[in-house]
N, C-alpha and C positions, 0 to 999 in steps of 0.2 A: 722826801715828802711822798706820801702815798697818792695814788691816782684819785682816791676819794677826797682826800684833803685838798688836792689841787682843784678838783671840780667844785668843791664847796667854796674855796677862795675865789674862783672865777665868777661863780654865781653871785656871791656877796659883793664883789667888786663892781659887777654890772649894776646891781640894785643900788649901790651907793651913788652911782651916777644919776639915779632917778629920784632919790629921796635922801634927805638928811635925818629923817626920823630914826630914833633908837628905841624901838619897841621893847617893852619888858614882858609883854604877854603875847603868846601865840594862840591862835584859834583855828581848829579844823572843823569845817561845816560839812556834815554828811548829807546823805540822801534826803532831798526835800527840805533841807534845813538852811538854805542859803539866805533866808530872810533876815538873820541877825546882821547881815552886811548892811541892811538899810539903817540899822541903829548906829553904825559906825560913821563918824564924821570923816569921810574919806578925804585924804590929801593926795594920795597917789594910787592909781589902779594899774596893774601891769598884767598883761596876758601871759599865761604860762609859756606859750610858744615863743615869747621874746626873751625868756630867761635862759641863759646857758645851762645845759644839762638837765633842764626840767622835762619830765615826761608831759604828755598831753592827756587830758581827761577825755575818755571816750564814752562815759556813761551818762544816760539821760538824767537831767536835773543837776548835773555837776557842771558848773559854768566855766571853771578853768581860769580863775583870776586871783591874783595876790593883791590884797587890799591893805594899804597902810593908812592909818588914821587914828582918831581918838574915840574911845568908848568910855563914856563917863569922863573920868579925869586921868585915864591911862592911855599911853600910846600903845597901840596894838598892831599886829600884822595878822591878817586872817586869810586862810585858804578857802576860797569859795569854790568848793569842789576838790575831791581827793582822788587818789589813785588806788587801784586794787590789784592784787596778785592775779586774779582771774582775767584781767585785761591783757595779760601776757608780759607784764613788766616783772623784773626781778625784785626781790625784796629790798635790795639796795636802792633801786629806782623809786619804789613805792614810798620809801621813808626819806628820800633825799631832801624834800622840802623842810622836814623837821630839822635836819642837820643845818640847813641854811638859816632857818629861823633862830636856832641857837647861836650861830655865829653872827647874826644880826643884833643879838643882845637879849633875847628873851630868857626869862628864868622860870616862867610858869607856862604850862600848856593846857588848854581846854580842848577836849576832843568830844565830838558828838557823832552819833550814828543812828540809823534806823535798824531795828532788830526784831526778830520773832520772839515772842514771849512763851516760855515753857513752864514757868512757875504757875500753878493753877490759881494762885491769888492775883495774878496780873490780868489786866484787860487791855485790849488795844486802845491806844490813845493815852496811856499813862507814861510817866517819865521815870526811868530807873537811873539811880546814881550807881555807877559801877564801883564795887568795892574790891574786886579781884578779877582775874581772868584765867582762861585756859587756852593755850595755843594748840589748835589742831589743824593749822594750815598745812603743816608738813614741811615747813621751811622756817628760816630764822634770818633776820637782816644782819646779824652779827657773824654769820658764817664767813670764813675767809680770813685774810690777814687782819690783825687788829692794829689800829693807829692809836698809840698811847696818848697822842696830843688831842684826841677826840674823846676817848673814854677807856676804861679798864678792860682787859681781856675777859674777865669773869664778873660782870656786874651783878650785884645783889638784887634780888627781886622779891624780898620779903614784904615790901610796901610799894607795889607798883603804882597805886593810886593814893595820893597823899591824904592821910587821915584828917589833918587839920582842914584841908580843902573840902573833903567830904562833909565834915561837920559844918563848915561854912555854907556849903551849897544847901544842906538840909535846913539850916537856920533861915537862910534867905527864902527858901520855898515856904517854910512854915509861916513866916511873917507875911508872905504874899497870899497865904491860904491856898497854896498849890500842893496837892498831895503828891508825894514821891514814894517810890519803892527803892529798895537797895538790893543789889544782887551781883552775882558772878556772871560775867560775859564770856562766852566761848566763841572763838573765831575759827571759821572753817574756810576752805579755799573757794568754794562756789565754782561757777555761778549758779548751778542748779540749787533749788531749795532742798530741804531734807526729806527723807522718807519717814514713815511712821516709826520704823525700827530705829532709825538714827535719832529721832527726837526722844524716844524712850532712853536710848543709850546716853545722850547728852544730859538729860535730866538726871539719870542715875548717877553720873559722875560728878554732879554738883552744880551744873549750869542752870541759870535762871533765864538767860536770853542768849540768842545765837545770831551772829552776823558774819560779814565777810571783810571786816576792816578793823581798825582801832588798835589791835594787839601789836602789829608791827611798829606802828608809830609810837606806841607806849614803850616798847622795848628800847628803841633808839633814844627816846627822850630820857629814860632812866639811865641808859648807858652814858649819856652826856650830863647827868646830874640835874635834870629839870624836875620840877614838881608838877605832877599831872593830876587833873581831875577829869573824869569821863562821864558821859551821859548817853543813855539809849532811850529813844522813843520807841515804845512797843507798838509796832504797826500791825501785827497780826497775832492771833492766838494759835499756838502750835501744840495743841493737845492731841496726842496720838489717837485716842478713842473717839474724838469728835473732829477729826481733821477734814478740812474742806480745801478744794483746789485754790492755790494762791492766785491773786490777781495783782499784778505789778502796779497797775494804775491805781487800784484801791490802796495799796501799800503807800504809794507816794502821796495820795490824797490824805490818808490818816496822818502821815508825817507832817504834811503842810498844815493841817488843821490843828495839830498839837504844838506846832512850832512856836506860837506866841508864848506859851507857858515856858518852854525851854529857853527861849530868847530872854524872857524876863529873869529867869534864874541865872543864866550865864552872865547877863549884864550886871545883875546884882553882885555876883561873885567878883567880877572884874573890878567893880567900883570899890569893893571892900578890901581888895588886896593891899598889903602894905606898899607904900611908895618906895 
């Protein structure tokens, strides 16, 4: 047994002493997006610090709790707060909770984040459904020995975000009269935001939005055979020729004000997932 699998099993065994729930859906709540937790009829809430091998969230607006409960008619497990590479964690640590959620029983993963918009058609406060991604973090959570009991050595990434779930998310948003965009998300290491030249480069290579998360979690989810749908709230407009200094407080405020829209979409998607 690899060290990774041993750590996963220990975390799962601990969580099984706290809840008998068998969630089928996992949810990762990003910057300023913890409000969906209020929609979950929580049965068990566990601090990250109590879970074996879990890192601790060090970023403002990331609460650091694992929530087990019901969202609509589905049993879910939600991460209220995530981990980032720039916090000093390894990619394996950043993605460890996704591994644990898989072994708790999830088959579908919903990921959300706050991102800078580079597509000139986007405006801050809009919701983007992620159709694909580019990994520019400079690292990969699958580097190192592969445990075949977890996933294959060379996972296929031709459909990192499930097409059926993308269509479902867009249908839910349409029925709720919530406008969504679709686009490619690029992940960078951070924690600094990008220069004008970097924004030009990222747009040139095909990215519509940029952030510092999501891609590692997606890679390990695909590695383990999970279906994934991802969302970005565009919190600032990153147009090189009209770039203004970033204000983190304003970014969090935009994420929080747009959160009800994304919460409604994510809740609708979960409710329509097959049982």
